[in-house]
C-alpha positions as CSV (number, residue, x, y, z in Angstrom):
1,M,7.0,7.7,20.0
2,H,8.7,6.7,16.7
3,V,6.4,6.4,13.7
4,S,7.1,2.7,13.2
5,A,6.2,2.0,16.8
6,R,2.9,3.9,16.5
7,I,2.0,1.9,13.4
8,E,2.7,-1.5,15.0
9,L,0.9,-0.6,18.2
10,A,-2.1,0.6,16.2
11,L,-2.2,-2.6,14.1
12,D,-1.9,-4.8,17.1
13,A,-4.7,-3.0,18.9
14,A,-6.9,-3.2,15.8
15,L,-6.4,-7.0,15.5
16,A,-7.1,-7.4,19.2
17,L,-10.6,-6.1,18.5
18,G,-11.4,-9.4,16.7
19,E,-9.8,-11.6,19.4
20,R,-12.2,-11.1,22.2
21,E,-14.0,-14.1,23.8
22,G,-15.8,-16.3,21.3
23,H,-13.7,-15.7,18.2
24,P,-12.6,-18.5,15.8
25,P,-8.9,-19.0,16.7
26,K,-7.7,-20.0,13.2
27,L,-9.2,-17.0,11.5
28,A,-7.5,-14.7,14.1
29,Q,-4.2,-16.5,13.5
30,A,-4.6,-16.1,9.7
31,M,-5.3,-12.4,10.1
32,R,-2.2,-11.9,12.2
33,H,-0.2,-13.9,9.7
34,A,-1.3,-11.5,7.0
35,V,-0.3,-8.4,9.0
36,F,2.8,-9.4,10.9
37,P,5.6,-9.3,10.2
38,G,5.0,-6.3,8.0
39,G,6.8,-5.0,5.0
40,A,8.0,-1.5,4.6
41,R,4.7,0.0,6.0
42,I,5.2,2.8,3.5
43,R,1.5,3.6,3.3
44,P,0.8,4.2,7.0
45,T,4.2,5.9,7.3
46,L,3.1,8.3,4.5
47,C,-0.2,8.9,6.3
48,L,1.5,9.7,9.6
49,A,4.1,11.9,7.9
50,V,1.4,14.0,6.3
51,A,-0.6,14.2,9.5
52,A,2.6,15.5,11.3
53,A,3.2,18.0,8.5
54,C,-0.4,19.3,9.0
55,G,-0.2,19.6,12.8
56,D,-1.3,16.1,14.0
57,D,-3.8,17.6,16.5
58,H,-5.6,14.2,17.0
59,P,-2.8,11.5,17.0
60,A,-5.3,8.7,17.8
61,L,-7.3,9.5,14.7
62,A,-4.1,9.6,12.6
63,D,-3.0,6.3,14.0
64,A,-6.4,4.8,13.3
65,M,-6.3,6.0,9.7
66,A,-2.8,4.7,9.2
67,A,-3.7,1.3,10.6
68,S,-6.8,1.2,8.4
69,I,-4.8,1.9,5.3
70,E,-2.4,-0.9,6.2
71,L,-5.1,-3.4,7.0
72,L,-6.7,-2.8,3.6
73,H,-3.3,-3.2,2.0
74,C,-2.7,-6.5,3.8
75,A,-6.2,-7.7,2.8
76,S,-5.5,-7.0,-0.8
77,L,-2.2,-9.0,-0.6
78,V,-4.1,-12.0,0.9
79,H,-6.6,-11.9,-2.0
80,D,-3.9,-11.2,-4.6
81,D,-1.9,-14.3,-3.5
82,L,-4.9,-16.7,-3.9
83,P,-4.8,-19.4,-6.6
84,C,-7.5,-17.6,-8.6
85,F,-5.1,-14.6,-9.0
86,D,-1.3,-15.0,-8.5
87,D,-1.2,-18.4,-6.7
88,A,1.8,-17.1,-4.8
89,P,3.4,-19.5,-2.3
90,T,5.2,-16.9,-0.3
91,R,4.7,-13.3,0.9
92,R,7.3,-11.2,2.8
93,G,9.6,-14.2,3.0
94,Q,7.0,-16.5,4.7
95,P,4.2,-18.8,3.4
96,S,1.2,-16.8,1.9
97,V,-1.9,-17.0,4.0
98,H,-3.7,-19.6,1.8
99,R,-0.6,-21.8,1.9
100,A,-0.4,-21.5,5.7
101,F,-4.1,-21.7,6.5
102,G,-6.0,-22.9,3.4
103,E,-8.0,-21.0,0.8
104,R,-11.2,-20.8,2.8
105,L,-9.5,-19.1,5.8
106,A,-7.5,-16.9,3.4
107,V,-10.6,-15.5,1.8
108,L,-12.3,-14.9,5.1
109,A,-9.1,-13.3,6.6
110,G,-9.0,-10.9,3.7
111,D,-12.7,-10.1,4.1
112,A,-12.4,-9.7,7.9
113,L,-9.4,-7.3,7.5
114,I,-11.4,-5.1,5.2
115,V,-14.2,-4.8,7.8
116,L,-11.7,-4.4,10.6
117,A,-10.2,-1.4,8.8
118,F,-13.4,0.5,8.8
119,E,-14.2,-0.5,12.4
120,T,-10.7,0.7,13.4
121,L,-11.2,4.1,11.7
122,G,-14.7,4.5,13.3
123,R,-13.3,3.9,16.8
124,G,-10.4,6.2,16.3
125,A,-12.7,9.1,15.4
126,A,-14.4,9.2,18.8
127,E,-12.8,12.5,19.7
128,A,-13.1,14.1,16.3
129,P,-16.4,12.7,14.8
130,G,-16.8,15.6,12.4
131,R,-13.7,14.3,10.4
132,L,-15.0,10.8,10.1
133,P,-17.3,11.2,6.9
134,G,-14.4,12.6,4.9
135,L,-12.0,9.9,6.1
136,V,-14.5,7.1,5.3
137,S,-15.0,8.5,1.8
138,V,-11.3,8.7,1.2
139,L,-10.7,5.2,2.5
140,A,-13.5,3.7,0.4
141,A,-12.4,5.5,-2.7
142,G,-8.9,4.0,-2.3
143,V,-10.2,0.4,-2.3
144,G,-13.5,0.3,-4.3
145,M,-14.9,1.3,-7.6
146,P,-14.3,3.0,-9.9
147,C,-10.6,3.7,-9.3
148,G,-9.6,1.9,-6.1
149,I,-7.4,-1.2,-5.6
150,A,-10.3,-3.6,-6.3
151,A,-10.8,-1.9,-9.7
152,G,-7.0,-2.1,-10.2
153,Q,-7.2,-5.9,-9.7
154,A,-10.2,-6.1,-12.0
155,W,-8.3,-4.5,-14.9
156,E,-6.3,-7.7,-15.1
157,C,-9.6,-9.4,-16.2
158,E,-10.2,-7.0,-19.1
159,P,-9.2,-7.6,-22.7
160,R,-7.7,-4.1,-23.0
161,V,-5.9,-2.1,-20.3
162,V,-4.5,1.4,-20.3
163,L,-1.3,1.0,-18.3
164,G,-1.5,4.3,-16.5
165,D,-5.1,3.6,-15.4
166,Y,-4.1,0.2,-14.1
167,H,-1.1,1.6,-12.1
168,R,-3.1,4.5,-10.6
169,A,-5.9,2.1,-9.5
170,K,-4.0,-1.0,-8.4
171,T,-1.4,0.9,-6.3
172,G,-1.7,4.7,-6.6
173,A,-5.2,4.8,-5.2
174,L,-4.3,3.6,-1.7
175,F,-1.2,5.8,-1.6
176,A,-3.5,8.7,-2.5
177,A,-5.8,7.7,0.3
178,A,-2.9,7.5,2.7
179,A,-1.7,11.0,2.0
180,A,-5.2,12.6,1.8
181,G,-6.2,10.7,4.9
182,G,-3.2,12.0,6.9
183,A,-4.2,15.5,6.0
184,L,-7.9,15.0,6.9
185,A,-7.0,13.3,10.2
186,A,-5.2,16.5,11.1
187,G,-8.0,18.8,10.0
188,A,-6.2,20.0,6.8
189,D,-7.3,20.3,3.2
190,A,-6.5,17.0,1.5
191,R,-6.4,18.1,-2.1
192,A,-2.8,19.1,-2.4
193,W,-1.6,16.1,-0.5
194,R,-3.5,13.7,-2.6
195,V,-1.2,14.6,-5.6
196,L,1.8,13.5,-3.5
197,G,0.2,10.1,-2.8
198,E,-0.8,9.6,-6.4
199,Q,2.7,10.3,-7.7
200,L,4.4,8.1,-5.1
201,G,1.9,5.3,-5.6
202,E,2.4,5.2,-9.3
203,A,6.1,5.2,-8.8
204,Y,5.7,2.3,-6.4
205,Q,3.8,0.3,-9.0
206,V,6.3,1.0,-11.7
207,A,9.0,-0.1,-9.4
208,D,7.0,-3.3,-8.7
209,D,6.8,-4.0,-12.4
210,I,10.6,-3.5,-12.7
211,R,11.4,-5.7,-9.8
212,D,9.0,-8.4,-11.0
213,S,10.8,-8.4,-14.3
214,A,14.4,-7.9,-13.3
215,A,14.9,-9.1,-9.6
216,T,15.2,-12.5,-8.2
217,A,12.6,-14.2,-6.0
218,Q,15.1,-14.5,-3.2
219,W,15.7,-10.7,-3.3
220,L,11.9,-10.0,-3.5
221,G,10.8,-12.4,-0.8
222,K,8.0,-13.6,-3.2
223,P,8.0,-15.2,-6.7
224,S,9.3,-13.1,-9.6
225,G,8.2,-13.1,-13.2
226,R,4.6,-13.4,-12.3
227,D,3.4,-10.7,-14.7
228,L,4.9,-12.5,-17.6
229,A,3.6,-15.9,-16.5
230,L,0.1,-14.5,-15.9
231,D,0.1,-12.2,-19.0
232,R,-0.5,-9.1,-16.8
233,P,0.2,-5.5,-17.7
234,N,3.8,-4.5,-17.0
235,I,5.6,-1.4,-18.1
236,T,8.9,-3.2,-18.7
237,R,7.2,-5.7,-21.0
238,E,5.4,-2.9,-23.0
239,Q,8.1,-0.2,-23.1
240,G,11.3,-1.8,-22.0
241,L,13.4,-1.8,-18.9
242,R,15.4,1.4,-19.6
243,H,12.2,3.4,-20.2
244,A,10.6,1.9,-17.1
245,L,13.6,3.0,-15.0
246,G,13.5,6.5,-16.5
247,H,9.7,6.8,-15.8
248,F,10.3,5.7,-12.2
249,A,12.9,8.4,-11.7
250,D,10.5,11.0,-13.2
251,L,7.7,10.0,-10.9
252,I,9.9,10.2,-7.8
253,A,11.0,13.7,-8.9
254,Q,7.4,14.7,-9.4
255,A,6.4,13.3,-6.0
256,Q,9.2,15.4,-4.3
257,Q,8.1,18.5,-6.2
258,S,4.4,18.0,-5.2
259,V,5.1,18.2,-1.5
260,P,3.0,21.3,-0.4
261,P,4.7,24.1,1.6
262,C,4.8,23.0,5.2
263,R,7.2,22.8,8.1
264,G,8.1,19.2,7.3
265,A,8.5,19.5,3.6
266,T,12.3,18.8,3.6
267,G,11.8,15.6,5.7
268,L,9.0,14.4,3.4
269,R,11.1,14.9,0.3
270,R,13.9,12.9,2.0
271,M,11.4,10.2,2.9
272,V,10.4,9.9,-0.8
273,Q,14.1,9.7,-1.8
274,R,14.8,7.0,0.8
275,E,11.9,5.0,-0.4
276,S,13.0,5.3,-4.1
277,E,16.4,4.0,-3.1
278,R,14.8,1.1,-1.2
279,L,12.6,0.2,-4.1
280,V,15.4,0.5,-6.7
281,P,18.8,0.3,-5.0
282,K,21.7,2.0,-6.8
283,A,23.6,-1.3,-7.1
284,L,20.7,-3.0,-8.8
285,L,19.9,0.1,-10.8
286,E,23.3,-0.1,-12.4
287,E,23.0,-3.8,-13.0
288,W,19.6,-3.5,-14.6
289,L,20.7,-0.5,-16.8
290,A,23.6,-2.6,-18.0
291,S,21.3,-5.5,-18.8
292,A,19.0,-3.2,-20.7
293,A,21.9,-1.7,-22.8
């Protein structure tokens, strides 16, 4: 089965856990609205790619970890879009959850997706329970304190922010969890793989800063210019667009170099390159470089 199909099936099965008899229908609809249709699904794709490179001896566990990572990512987007943060009207080209279902259901949907992520992982570990503690630890570290995505969001509330710390927490932490989790799901050592996730995650956040500053809302599928409007840390604001683009290219190169020796190393490096070109397409790169001249 293709990786994308595995991810969508795992996510659908996870959401079905909360749709048994007696559930509140609107909350279930809000949760599905948050998860489908998906974006690039790069985090669960990275998780499954690493699991495959490490042997993928328990595919059900790898699928569960990949789905859990994406559920947590979707939960973070629901909360990020709320009026108390970005007040974003759209996400992935459709109304954000709070615009479609109201703020109360949006808060609850985000909370429920977080809980569902850990339930999904627990169920997926039935055939390899010895791997569950390590996976739970990796997952929790990716979303909580001191350096997970919740901490990354909290940096926006601080008077002083170190940009690298902000990037590594807000985005890099969940990428690191995806890579480390893929290795652990396959019974491999996660330490070397974590570096790949950290590098790719930081590159993703730098690209997000660039896109927010330089791309149009129509191209993004969500409002642009939010970092400037909300006075949030952004590498292009602090160091300029040309520097940001150079830093992004360096991080992509480092991510490719950090792929540990394995039978799928070439494919993983190609995946990183494809993702970099999706984030910063060549045509737009040339346009942005010209504008920064």
